[in-house]
DSSP file (Angstrom, degrees, kcal/mol; ACC not computed):
  #  RESIDUE AA STRUCTURE BP1 BP2  ACC     N-H-->O    O-->H-N    N-H-->O    O-->H-N    TCO  KAPPA ALPHA  PHI   PSI    X-CA   Y-CA   Z-CA
    1    1 A M              0   0    0      0, 0.0     2,-0.2     0, 0.0    83,-0.1   0.000 360.0 360.0 360.0 -27.7    0.0    0.0    0.0
    2    2 A A        +     0   0    0     81,-0.1     2,-0.3    83,-0.0    83,-0.1  -0.455 360.0 164.9 -67.2 130.1    2.9    2.4    0.6
    3    3 A R        -     0   0    0     -2,-0.2    81,-0.2    81,-0.2     3,-0.1  -0.925  42.0 -82.9-140.5 163.1    3.5    4.5   -2.5
    4    4 A A    >   -     0   0    0     -2,-0.3     3,-1.8     1,-0.1     4,-0.2  -0.306  62.8 -82.9 -64.1 152.0    5.4    7.7   -3.3
    5    5 A A  T 3  S+     0   0    0      1,-0.3    78,-0.2     2,-0.1    77,-0.2  -0.307 115.2   7.7 -56.9 138.3    3.6   11.0   -2.6
    6    6 A Y  T >  S+     0   0    0     76,-2.6     3,-1.7    -3,-0.1     4,-0.4   0.677  81.8 143.9  62.2  21.5    1.2   12.0   -5.3
    7    7 A S  G X   +     0   0    0     -3,-1.8     3,-1.4    75,-0.5     4,-0.3   0.799  62.1  68.4 -60.1 -28.0    1.6    8.6   -7.1
    8    8 A Y  G >  S+     0   0    0     74,-0.3     3,-1.2     1,-0.3     6,-0.3   0.760  86.6  67.9 -64.6 -23.0   -2.0    8.7   -8.1
    9    9 A R  G <  S+     0   0    0     -3,-1.7    -1,-0.3     1,-0.3    -2,-0.2   0.794 101.1  47.8 -65.6 -26.1   -1.3   11.6  -10.4
   10   10 A D  G <  S+     0   0    0     -3,-1.4     2,-0.7    -4,-0.4    -1,-0.3   0.411  90.4  96.4 -93.2   1.0    0.7    9.2  -12.6
   11   11 A D    X   -     0   0    0     -3,-1.2     3,-1.9    -4,-0.3    54,-0.1  -0.832  61.7-157.9 -96.6 111.6   -2.0    6.6  -12.6
   12   12 A A  T 3  S+     0   0    0     -2,-0.7    -1,-0.1     1,-0.3    -4,-0.0   0.726  91.3  61.2 -60.7 -22.1   -4.1    6.9  -15.8
   13   13 A D  T 3  S+     0   0    0     48,-0.1    -1,-0.3     2,-0.1    51,-0.1   0.596  89.0  79.8 -81.9 -10.9   -7.0    5.1  -14.1
   14   14 A V  S <  S-     0   0    0     -3,-1.9     3,-0.1    -6,-0.3    44,-0.1  -0.867  81.8-134.2-100.6 113.7   -7.3    7.8  -11.3
   15   15 A P        -     0   0    0      0, 0.0    -2,-0.1     0, 0.0    -4,-0.1  -0.268  33.1 -93.3 -60.6 150.6   -9.2   10.8  -12.5
   16   16 A D        +     0   0    0     -7,-0.0     2,-0.3     3,-0.0    42,-0.0  -0.354  53.8 171.9 -61.4 144.8   -7.7   14.2  -11.7
   17   17 A F        -     0   0    0     -3,-0.1     2,-0.5    41,-0.0   131,-0.0  -0.983  42.6 -87.9-152.0 158.7   -9.0   15.7   -8.5
   18   18 A A        +     0   0    0     -2,-0.3     3,-0.2     1,-0.1   130,-0.0  -0.571  43.6 170.4 -69.5 117.5   -8.3   18.7   -6.2
   19   19 A D        +     0   0    0     -2,-0.5    63,-0.2     1,-0.1    62,-0.2  -0.013  44.3 107.0-120.3  29.1   -5.6   17.5   -3.8
   20   20 A D  S    S+     0   0    0      2,-0.1    -1,-0.1    61,-0.1    -2,-0.1   0.523  83.5  41.2 -84.2  -6.3   -4.7   20.8   -2.2
   21   21 A Q  S    S-     0   0    0     -3,-0.2    28,-0.1    58,-0.0    58,-0.1  -0.942 105.1 -82.7-132.8 156.3   -6.6   19.8    1.0
   22   22 A P        -     0   0    0      0, 0.0    28,-2.3     0, 0.0     2,-0.4  -0.336  45.8-150.3 -59.1 140.7   -6.7   16.5    2.9
   23   23 A L  E     -aB  50  79A   0     56,-2.6    56,-2.9    26,-0.2     2,-0.6  -0.957   7.1-156.7-119.6 130.7   -9.2   14.1    1.4
   24   24 A I  E     -aB  51  78A   0     26,-2.6    28,-2.3    -2,-0.4     2,-0.6  -0.939   6.0-162.1-107.5 118.9  -11.1   11.5    3.4
   25   25 A V  E     +aB  52  77A   0     52,-3.0    52,-2.1    -2,-0.6     2,-0.3  -0.898  23.8 169.7-100.3 123.6  -12.4    8.6    1.2
   26   26 A F  E     -a   53   0A   0     26,-2.2    28,-3.5    -2,-0.6     2,-0.9  -0.891  45.2 -94.8-136.7 160.2  -15.1    6.7    3.1
   27   27 A D    >   -     0   0    0     -2,-0.3     3,-1.4    26,-0.2     7,-0.3  -0.676  34.3-164.5 -75.8 104.8  -17.8    4.0    2.7
   28   28 A G  T 3  S+     0   0    0     -2,-0.9   109,-0.8     1,-0.3    -1,-0.2   0.565  84.0  55.7 -71.5  -8.8  -20.9    6.2    1.9
   29   29 A E  T 3  S+     0   0    0    107,-0.2   105,-2.6   104,-0.1     2,-0.6   0.427  87.0  92.2-101.5  -0.8  -23.2    3.3    2.5
   30   30 A C  B <>  -E  133   0B   0     -3,-1.4     4,-2.9   103,-0.2     5,-0.3  -0.843  64.0-152.8 -98.9 123.7  -22.0    2.5    6.1
   31   31 A V  H  > S+     0   0    0    101,-1.7     4,-2.3    -2,-0.6    -1,-0.2   0.894  98.4  52.4 -59.1 -41.4  -23.9    4.3    8.9
   32   32 A F  H  > S+     0   0    0    100,-0.5     4,-1.7    95,-0.2    -1,-0.2   0.934 113.4  42.4 -61.1 -48.3  -20.7    4.1   11.0
   33   33 A C  H  > S+     0   0    0      2,-0.2     4,-2.0     1,-0.2    -2,-0.2   0.910 115.1  48.6 -68.4 -43.7  -18.5    5.7    8.3
   34   34 A S  H  X S+     0   0    0     -4,-2.9     4,-2.5    -7,-0.3    -1,-0.2   0.852 108.4  56.1 -65.3 -33.3  -21.1    8.3    7.4
   35   35 A G  H  X S+     0   0    0     -4,-2.3     4,-2.3    -5,-0.3    -1,-0.2   0.895 105.4  51.4 -62.8 -40.4  -21.5    9.1   11.1
   36   36 A W  H  X S+     0   0    0     -4,-1.7     4,-2.8     2,-0.2    -2,-0.2   0.921 109.6  50.0 -61.7 -43.3  -17.8    9.8   11.2
   37   37 A V  H  X S+     0   0    0     -4,-2.0     4,-2.9     2,-0.2    -2,-0.2   0.914 109.8  50.1 -63.1 -42.8  -18.0   12.2    8.3
   38   38 A K  H  X S+     0   0    0     -4,-2.5     4,-1.9     2,-0.2    -1,-0.2   0.909 111.6  49.2 -61.3 -40.9  -20.9   14.0    9.9
   39   39 A F  H  X S+     0   0    0     -4,-2.3     4,-2.2     2,-0.2    -2,-0.2   0.934 111.9  48.4 -61.4 -46.9  -18.9   14.3   13.1
   40   40 A A  H  X S+     0   0    0     -4,-2.8     4,-1.9     1,-0.2    -2,-0.2   0.911 109.6  52.3 -62.4 -43.1  -15.9   15.6   11.1
   41   41 A L  H  < S+     0   0    0     -4,-2.9    -1,-0.2     1,-0.2    -2,-0.2   0.898 112.5  46.1 -59.1 -40.3  -18.0   18.1    9.2
   42   42 A K  H  < S+     0   0    0     -4,-1.9    -1,-0.2    -5,-0.2    -2,-0.2   0.875 122.1  34.1 -70.4 -37.8  -19.4   19.5   12.5
   43   43 A H  H  < S+     0   0    0     -4,-2.2     2,-1.9    -5,-0.1     3,-0.2   0.488  87.5  97.3-102.6  -4.1  -16.0   19.7   14.3
   44   44 A D    ><  +     0   0    0     -4,-1.9     3,-1.8     1,-0.2    -1,-0.1  -0.545  45.9 168.4 -84.1  74.4  -13.7   20.6   11.4
   45   45 A R  T 3  S+     0   0    0     -2,-1.9    -1,-0.2    53,-0.4    53,-0.1   0.764  74.1  51.3 -64.0 -27.1  -13.8   24.3   12.2
   46   46 A K  T 3  S-     0   0    0     -3,-0.2    -1,-0.3    52,-0.1    -2,-0.1   0.478 105.4-129.3 -88.1  -2.6  -10.9   25.1    9.9
   47   47 A R    <   +     0   0    0     -3,-1.8    -2,-0.1    -6,-0.1    -6,-0.1   0.897  55.4 150.4  55.3  43.9  -12.7   23.3    7.0
   48   48 A R        +     0   0    0     49,-0.1     2,-0.2   -27,-0.1    -1,-0.1   0.905  44.1  73.1 -68.6 -44.7   -9.5   21.3    6.3
   49   49 A Y        -     0   0    0     -9,-0.1     2,-0.3   -28,-0.1   -26,-0.2  -0.438  54.0-166.4 -89.0 146.2  -11.1   18.1    5.0
   50   50 A R  E     -a   23   0A   0    -28,-2.3   -26,-2.6    -2,-0.2     2,-0.3  -0.829  20.7-141.8-112.6 162.2  -12.8   17.3    1.8
   51   51 A F  E     -ac  24 147A   0     95,-2.4    97,-2.9    -2,-0.3     2,-0.3  -0.930  17.2-176.5-132.2 149.8  -14.8   14.0    1.5
   52   52 A L  E     -a   25   0A   0    -28,-2.3   -26,-2.2    -2,-0.3     2,-0.2  -0.964  25.6-128.2-147.6 124.9  -15.3   11.4   -1.2
   53   53 A A  E >   -a   26   0A   0     95,-0.4     3,-1.7    -2,-0.3     6,-0.4  -0.544  18.1-134.5 -71.3 137.0  -17.6    8.4   -1.1
   54   54 A A  T 3  S+     0   0    0    -28,-3.5   -27,-0.2     1,-0.3     9,-0.1   0.741 101.0  70.5 -62.4 -23.2  -15.8    5.2   -2.0
   55   55 A Q  T 3  S+     0   0    0    -29,-0.3    -1,-0.3     4,-0.1   -28,-0.1   0.508  80.6  93.9 -76.9  -3.3  -18.7    4.3   -4.2
   56   56 A T  S <> S-     0   0    0     -3,-1.7     4,-2.7     1,-0.1     5,-0.2  -0.455  91.6-109.4 -82.5 161.2  -17.8    7.0   -6.7
   57   57 A P  H  > S+     0   0    0      0, 0.0     4,-2.2     0, 0.0     5,-0.1   0.899 121.7  47.9 -56.9 -40.6  -15.6    6.3   -9.8
   58   58 A L  H  > S+     0   0    0      2,-0.2     4,-2.4     1,-0.2     5,-0.2   0.919 110.8  51.2 -66.6 -42.3  -12.8    8.4   -8.2
   59   59 A G  H  > S+     0   0    0     -6,-0.4     4,-2.2     1,-0.2    -1,-0.2   0.932 111.6  46.9 -59.3 -46.3  -13.2    6.5   -4.9
   60   60 A A  H  X S+     0   0    0     -4,-2.7     4,-2.4     1,-0.2    -1,-0.2   0.901 111.2  52.2 -62.4 -41.0  -13.0    3.1   -6.6
   61   61 A A  H  X S+     0   0    0     -4,-2.2     4,-2.6    -5,-0.2    -1,-0.2   0.885 109.3  49.3 -64.2 -38.3  -10.0    4.2   -8.6
   62   62 A L  H  X S+     0   0    0     -4,-2.4     4,-1.9     2,-0.2    -1,-0.2   0.907 109.7  51.4 -68.1 -40.4   -8.2    5.3   -5.5
   63   63 A Y  H  <>S+     0   0    0     -4,-2.2     5,-3.2     1,-0.2    -2,-0.2   0.936 113.4  45.1 -59.9 -45.3   -8.9    2.0   -3.7
   64   64 A R  H ><5S+     0   0    0     -4,-2.4     3,-2.0     3,-0.2    -2,-0.2   0.925 108.8  56.7 -63.4 -43.8   -7.6    0.1   -6.7
   65   65 A H  H 3<5S+     0   0    0     -4,-2.6    -1,-0.2     1,-0.3    -2,-0.2   0.876 109.9  45.0 -56.1 -39.4   -4.5    2.4   -6.9
   66   66 A Y  T 3<5S-     0   0    0     -4,-1.9    -1,-0.3    -5,-0.1    -2,-0.2   0.270 120.3-107.5 -91.6  12.2   -3.6    1.5   -3.4
   67   67 A G  T < 5S+     0   0    0     -3,-2.0     2,-0.3     1,-0.2    -3,-0.2   0.750  74.2 137.6  73.4  24.0   -4.2   -2.2   -3.8
   68   68 A L      < -     0   0    0     -5,-3.2     2,-0.5    -6,-0.2    -1,-0.2  -0.681  65.6 -96.1-101.4 156.6   -7.4   -2.2   -1.8
   69   69 A N        -     0   0    0      3,-0.3     3,-0.3    -2,-0.3     5,-0.2  -0.601  29.3-152.9 -71.8 119.2  -10.6   -4.0   -2.6
   70   70 A E  S    S+     0   0    0     -2,-0.5    -1,-0.1     1,-0.2     3,-0.1   0.459  92.7  40.8 -76.7   0.2  -12.8   -1.5   -4.3
   71   71 A R  S    S+     0   0    0      1,-0.2     2,-0.6    -8,-0.1    -1,-0.2   0.533 111.0  54.5-120.2 -14.9  -16.0   -3.2   -3.2
   72   72 A D  S    S-     0   0    0     -3,-0.3     2,-2.0     3,-0.0    -3,-0.3  -0.876  74.9-156.2-123.3  95.9  -15.1   -4.2    0.4
   73   73 A Y        +     0   0    0     -2,-0.6   -46,-0.1     1,-0.2    -3,-0.1  -0.482  24.6 165.0 -80.9  81.3  -14.0   -1.0    2.1
   74   74 A E        +     0   0    0     -2,-2.0     2,-0.3    -5,-0.2    -1,-0.2   0.590  67.4  20.0 -76.1  -8.9  -11.9   -2.5    4.8
   75   75 A T  S    S-     0   0    0     -3,-0.1     2,-0.1    49,-0.1    -1,-0.1  -0.986  72.5-123.6-154.7 146.0  -10.4    1.0    5.6
   76   76 A N        -     0   0    0     -2,-0.3    11,-0.5    11,-0.1     2,-0.4  -0.467  33.6-133.3 -73.6 162.6  -11.1    4.6    5.0
   77   77 A I  E     -BD  25  86A   0    -52,-2.1   -52,-3.0    -2,-0.1     2,-0.6  -0.987  14.4-163.6-122.4 131.6   -8.3    6.4    3.2
   78   78 A L  E     -BD  24  85A   0      7,-2.3     7,-2.4    -2,-0.4     2,-0.6  -0.972   6.4-166.5-108.3 121.4   -6.8    9.8    4.2
   79   79 A I  E     +BD  23  84A   0    -56,-2.9   -56,-2.6    -2,-0.6     2,-0.4  -0.944  17.4 165.4-109.2 116.7   -4.9   11.4    1.5
   80   80 A E  E >   - D   0  83A   0      3,-2.8     3,-2.0    -2,-0.6   -60,-0.1  -0.994  67.3  -8.5-136.9 126.7   -2.8   14.3    2.9
   81   81 A N  T 3  S-     0   0    0     -2,-0.4    -1,-0.1     1,-0.3     3,-0.1   0.867 129.6 -57.1  52.0  38.7    0.0   16.0    1.1
   82   82 A G  T 3  S+     0   0    0      1,-0.2   -76,-2.6   -63,-0.2   -75,-0.5   0.397 115.9 111.7  79.0  -3.5   -0.2   13.4   -1.6
   83   83 A R  E <   -D   80   0A   0     -3,-2.0    -3,-2.8   -78,-0.2     2,-0.4  -0.812  60.0-136.2-105.6 145.7    0.3   10.5    0.8
   84   84 A A  E     -D   79   0A   0     -2,-0.3     2,-0.4    -5,-0.2    -5,-0.2  -0.809  15.4-167.3-102.2 139.9   -2.3    7.9    1.7
   85   85 A F  E     -D   78   0A   0     -7,-2.4    -7,-2.3    -2,-0.4     2,-0.3  -0.972   9.8-171.4-126.4 141.5   -2.9    6.7    5.3
   86   86 A F  E >>  -D   77   0A   0     -2,-0.4     4,-2.3    -9,-0.2     3,-0.7  -0.765  41.5  -7.8-129.0 168.0   -4.9    3.7    6.2
   87   87 A K  H 3> S-     0   0    0    -11,-0.5     4,-2.4    -2,-0.3     5,-0.2  -0.024 123.9  -7.5  47.5-134.8   -6.4    1.9    9.2
   88   88 A S  H 3> S+     0   0    0      1,-0.2     4,-2.7     2,-0.2     5,-0.2   0.875 136.8  53.4 -63.9 -38.4   -5.4    3.1   12.6
   89   89 A D  H <> S+     0   0    0     -3,-0.7     4,-2.2     1,-0.2    -1,-0.2   0.933 111.8  45.1 -62.3 -45.5   -2.8    5.6   11.3
   90   90 A G  H  X S+     0   0    0     -4,-2.3     4,-2.5     2,-0.2    -2,-0.2   0.911 114.1  49.2 -63.5 -42.7   -5.3    7.2    9.0
   91   91 A S  H  X S+     0   0    0     -4,-2.4     4,-2.5     2,-0.2     5,-0.3   0.915 111.0  48.7 -65.6 -43.3   -8.0    7.4   11.6
   92   92 A I  H  X S+     0   0    0     -4,-2.7     4,-2.7     1,-0.2     5,-0.2   0.929 113.4  47.8 -62.1 -44.3   -5.7    8.9   14.3
   93   93 A R  H  X S+     0   0    0     -4,-2.2     4,-1.9    -5,-0.2    -2,-0.2   0.900 111.0  51.8 -62.7 -41.0   -4.5   11.5   11.7
   94   94 A M  H  < S+     0   0    0     -4,-2.5     4,-0.3     2,-0.2    -2,-0.2   0.957 114.5  40.7 -60.6 -51.2   -8.1   12.3   10.7
   95   95 A V  H >< S+     0   0    0     -4,-2.5     3,-1.8     1,-0.2    -2,-0.2   0.925 113.8  52.8 -66.0 -44.4   -9.3   12.9   14.2
   96   96 A A  H >< S+     0   0    0     -4,-2.7     3,-1.8     1,-0.3    -1,-0.2   0.830  98.8  66.4 -60.3 -31.8   -6.1   14.8   15.3
   97   97 A G  T 3< S+     0   0    0     -4,-1.9    -1,-0.3     1,-0.3    -2,-0.2   0.615  84.9  72.8 -66.6 -11.6   -6.6   17.1   12.3
   98   98 A L  T <  S-     0   0    0     -3,-1.8   -53,-0.4    -4,-0.3    -1,-0.3   0.586 103.5-129.3 -77.6  -9.4   -9.8   18.4   13.9
   99   99 A G    X>  +     0   0    0     -3,-1.8     3,-1.0    -4,-0.2     4,-1.0  -0.263  53.9  17.4  88.9-179.6   -7.6   20.3   16.4
  100  100 A F  T 34 S+     0   0    0      1,-0.3    -4,-0.0     2,-0.3    -3,-0.0  -0.397 121.4  17.7 -66.4 139.7   -7.8   20.4   20.2
  101  101 A P  T >4 S+     0   0    0      0, 0.0     3,-1.8     0, 0.0    -1,-0.3  -0.996 128.0  53.0 -86.7  -5.4   -9.2   18.5   22.1
  102  102 A Y  G X4 S+     0   0    0     -3,-1.0     3,-2.1     1,-0.3    -2,-0.3   0.763  93.9  73.0 -65.1 -24.4   -9.4   15.9   19.4
  103  103 A S  G >< S+     0   0    0     -4,-1.0     3,-1.9     1,-0.3    -1,-0.3   0.700  77.4  79.0 -64.0 -17.1   -5.7   16.1   18.8
  104  104 A L  G X  S+     0   0    0     -3,-1.8     3,-2.1     1,-0.3    -1,-0.3   0.687  70.6  82.9 -63.3 -16.3   -5.2   14.3   22.0
  105  105 A V  G X   +     0   0    0     -3,-2.1     3,-2.4     1,-0.3    -1,-0.3   0.711  67.8  83.9 -60.4 -18.3   -6.0   11.1   20.1
  106  106 A K  G X  S+     0   0    0     -3,-1.9     3,-2.0     1,-0.3    -1,-0.3   0.739  71.6  76.6 -57.6 -21.3   -2.4   11.2   19.1
  107  107 A L  G X  S+     0   0    0     -3,-2.1     3,-1.9     1,-0.3    -1,-0.3   0.784  79.6  70.5 -59.3 -26.1   -1.8    9.4   22.4
  108  108 A F  G X  S+     0   0    0     -3,-2.4     3,-1.4     1,-0.3    -1,-0.3   0.668  79.4  76.1 -66.7 -15.1   -3.1    6.3   20.6
  109  109 A R  G <  S+     0   0    0     -3,-2.0    -1,-0.3     1,-0.3    -2,-0.2   0.676  80.7  70.9 -68.0 -14.8    0.1    6.3   18.6
  110  110 A L  G <  S+     0   0    0     -3,-1.9    -1,-0.3    -4,-0.2    -2,-0.2   0.737  81.2  90.1 -72.0 -21.6    1.8    4.9   21.8
  111  111 A L  S <  S-     0   0    0     -3,-1.4     2,-0.1    -4,-0.2    -3,-0.0  -0.466  99.3 -94.9 -69.5 145.5   -0.1    1.7   21.2
  112  112 A P    >>  -     0   0    0      0, 0.0     4,-2.5     0, 0.0     3,-0.6  -0.418  32.1-126.9 -58.8 135.9    1.8   -0.8   19.1
  113  113 A R  H 3> S+     0   0    0      1,-0.3     4,-3.2     2,-0.2     5,-0.3   0.870 108.8  58.6 -54.6 -39.6    0.7   -0.4   15.4
  114  114 A R  H 3> S+     0   0    0      1,-0.2     4,-1.8     2,-0.2    -1,-0.3   0.906 110.0  42.2 -58.4 -43.2   -0.1   -4.1   15.2
  115  115 A F  H <> S+     0   0    0     -3,-0.6     4,-2.3     2,-0.2    -2,-0.2   0.930 115.0  49.5 -69.5 -46.2   -2.5   -3.8   18.1
  116  116 A A  H  X S+     0   0    0     -4,-2.5     4,-2.4     1,-0.2    -2,-0.2   0.905 113.2  46.8 -61.6 -42.2   -4.1   -0.6   16.9
  117  117 A D  H  X S+     0   0    0     -4,-3.2     4,-3.1    -5,-0.2    -1,-0.2   0.874 109.6  54.0 -68.1 -36.3   -4.6   -2.0   13.4
  118  118 A A  H  X S+     0   0    0     -4,-1.8     4,-2.1    -5,-0.3    -2,-0.2   0.915 110.6  46.5 -63.2 -41.8   -6.1   -5.2   14.8
  119  119 A L  H  X S+     0   0    0     -4,-2.3     4,-2.1     2,-0.2    -2,-0.2   0.925 113.5  49.2 -64.2 -44.9   -8.6   -3.1   16.8
  120  120 A Y  H  X S+     0   0    0     -4,-2.4     4,-3.0     1,-0.2    -2,-0.2   0.934 111.2  49.4 -58.5 -47.7   -9.3   -1.0   13.7
  121  121 A E  H  X S+     0   0    0     -4,-3.1     4,-2.8     1,-0.2    -1,-0.2   0.869 108.3  53.4 -62.7 -38.2   -9.8   -4.2   11.5
  122  122 A F  H  X S+     0   0    0     -4,-2.1     4,-1.4     2,-0.2    -1,-0.2   0.937 113.3  42.7 -61.6 -46.5  -12.1   -5.7   14.1
  123  123 A I  H  X S+     0   0    0     -4,-2.1     4,-0.8     2,-0.2    -2,-0.2   0.926 114.5  51.0 -65.3 -44.0  -14.3   -2.6   14.0
  124  124 A A  H >< S+     0   0    0     -4,-3.0     3,-0.6     1,-0.2     4,-0.4   0.904 110.1  49.3 -61.0 -42.4  -14.1   -2.3   10.2
  125  125 A R  H 3< S+     0   0    0     -4,-2.8    -1,-0.2     1,-0.2     3,-0.2   0.827 121.5  35.0 -66.0 -30.6  -15.1   -6.0    9.7
  126  126 A N  H 3X S+     0   0    0     -4,-1.4     4,-2.6    -5,-0.2     3,-0.4   0.328  84.7 105.5-106.7   6.1  -18.1   -5.6   12.0
  127  127 A R  H <X>S+     0   0    0     -4,-0.8     4,-3.1    -3,-0.6     5,-0.7   0.852  81.4  50.1 -60.2 -36.7  -19.1   -2.0   11.3
  128  128 A L  H  >5S+     0   0    0     -4,-0.4     4,-0.9     3,-0.2    -1,-0.3   0.847 112.5  47.4 -72.4 -31.3  -22.2   -3.0    9.2
  129  129 A K  H  45S+     0   0    0     -3,-0.4    -2,-0.2     2,-0.2    -1,-0.2   0.868 117.0  44.9 -71.1 -36.8  -23.3   -5.4   12.0
  130  130 A I  H  <5S+     0   0    0     -4,-2.6    -2,-0.2    -7,-0.2    -3,-0.2   0.944 137.0   6.2 -71.4 -49.3  -22.7   -2.6   14.6
  131  131 A A  H  <5S-     0   0    0     -4,-3.1    -3,-0.2     1,-0.2    -2,-0.2   0.637  94.9-139.5-116.2 -19.0  -24.3    0.3   12.7
  132  132 A G     << -     0   0    0     -4,-0.9  -101,-1.7    -5,-0.7  -100,-0.5  -0.334  27.2 -64.5  89.8-172.9  -26.0   -1.1    9.6
  133  133 A R  B     +E   30   0B   0   -103,-0.2     2,-0.3  -102,-0.1  -103,-0.2  -0.827  44.1 175.1-116.7 153.6  -26.2    0.1    6.0
  134  134 A Q        -     0   0    0   -105,-2.6     3,-0.1    -2,-0.3     2,-0.1  -0.917  40.4 -84.6-144.5 171.2  -27.8    3.2    4.6
  135  135 A S  S    S-     0   0    0     -2,-0.3     3,-0.1     1,-0.2     0, 0.0  -0.389  74.0 -64.1 -72.3 164.7  -28.1    4.8    1.2
  136  136 A C        -     0   0    0      1,-0.1  -107,-0.2    -2,-0.1    -1,-0.2  -0.154  62.7-100.2 -52.6 140.3  -25.2    7.2    0.4
  137  137 A M        -     0   0    0   -109,-0.8    -1,-0.1    -3,-0.1   -84,-0.1  -0.390  32.2-148.9 -62.4 134.8  -25.0   10.2    2.6
  138  138 A V        -     0   0    0     -3,-0.1    -1,-0.1    -2,-0.1     6,-0.0  -0.929  13.6-141.8-109.8 111.8  -26.4   13.3    1.1
  139  139 A P        -     0   0    0      0, 0.0     5,-0.0     0, 0.0  -101,-0.0  -0.323  20.8-107.8 -70.5 154.4  -24.6   16.4    2.2
  140  140 A T     >  -     0   0    0      1,-0.1     4,-1.8    -2,-0.0     3,-0.1  -0.248  37.5 -99.3 -70.0 168.8  -26.5   19.6    2.9
  141  141 A A  T  4 S+     0   0    0      1,-0.2     4,-0.5     2,-0.2    -1,-0.1   0.884 126.7  50.8 -57.8 -39.2  -26.2   22.5    0.4
  142  142 A E  T  4 S+     0   0    0      1,-0.2     3,-0.4     2,-0.1    -1,-0.2   0.866 113.9  43.5 -67.2 -36.9  -23.7   24.1    2.8
  143  143 A Q  T >4 S+     0   0    0      1,-0.2     3,-2.4     2,-0.1     4,-0.2   0.709  91.2  86.5 -80.4 -21.5  -21.6   20.9    3.1
  144  144 A R  G >< S+     0   0    0     -4,-1.8     3,-1.7     1,-0.3    -1,-0.2   0.797  79.4  62.2 -55.0 -34.9  -21.7   20.1   -0.6
  145  145 A S  G 3  S+     0   0    0     -4,-0.5    -1,-0.3    -3,-0.4    -2,-0.1   0.669  98.1  59.0 -67.0 -14.7  -18.7   22.2   -1.5
  146  146 A R  G <  S+     0   0    0     -3,-2.4   -95,-2.4    -4,-0.1     2,-0.4   0.420  93.9  81.7 -93.7   0.4  -16.5   20.0    0.8
  147  147 A F  B <   -c   51   0A   0     -3,-1.7     2,-0.5    -4,-0.2   -95,-0.2  -0.852  69.7-142.2-108.7 142.2  -17.3   16.8   -1.2
  148  148 A I              0   0    0    -97,-2.9   -95,-0.4    -2,-0.4    -2,-0.0  -0.894 360.0 360.0 -98.7 129.1  -15.7   15.7   -4.4
  149  149 A A              0   0    0     -2,-0.5   -91,-0.1   -97,-0.1    -1,-0.1   0.438 360.0 360.0 -94.9 360.0  -18.2   14.1   -6.7
């Protein structure tokens, strides 16, 4: 999964997209994942993040580019400064990017990555059992500018 920064720009299968801000690629049909996006929208006071449902052509292309299953979204993707972050590392970075007090989540980096990723994978595998499925999240008119279609 590790690739050079901005490697997706050289991948003909990945459509061009605005990458001047961090991008969160998420499962738009998962209540748990969409709930996270709603939380981020509410608490991202600096409006750092943009969002992209994995079910879009660009979302699928990014999953393929990083060697992930484009139909089984086992991880959200955070693309920041051209680099992709996955699983626990991506989640910690996403939450920390919301600023204080959420930046305290960086303490979770003290956990061994293996343990943190195992916990992430357990939640990811069971997220649909925990929270269920929904139709794709529809952003409000105000939020729409923060989504890449």
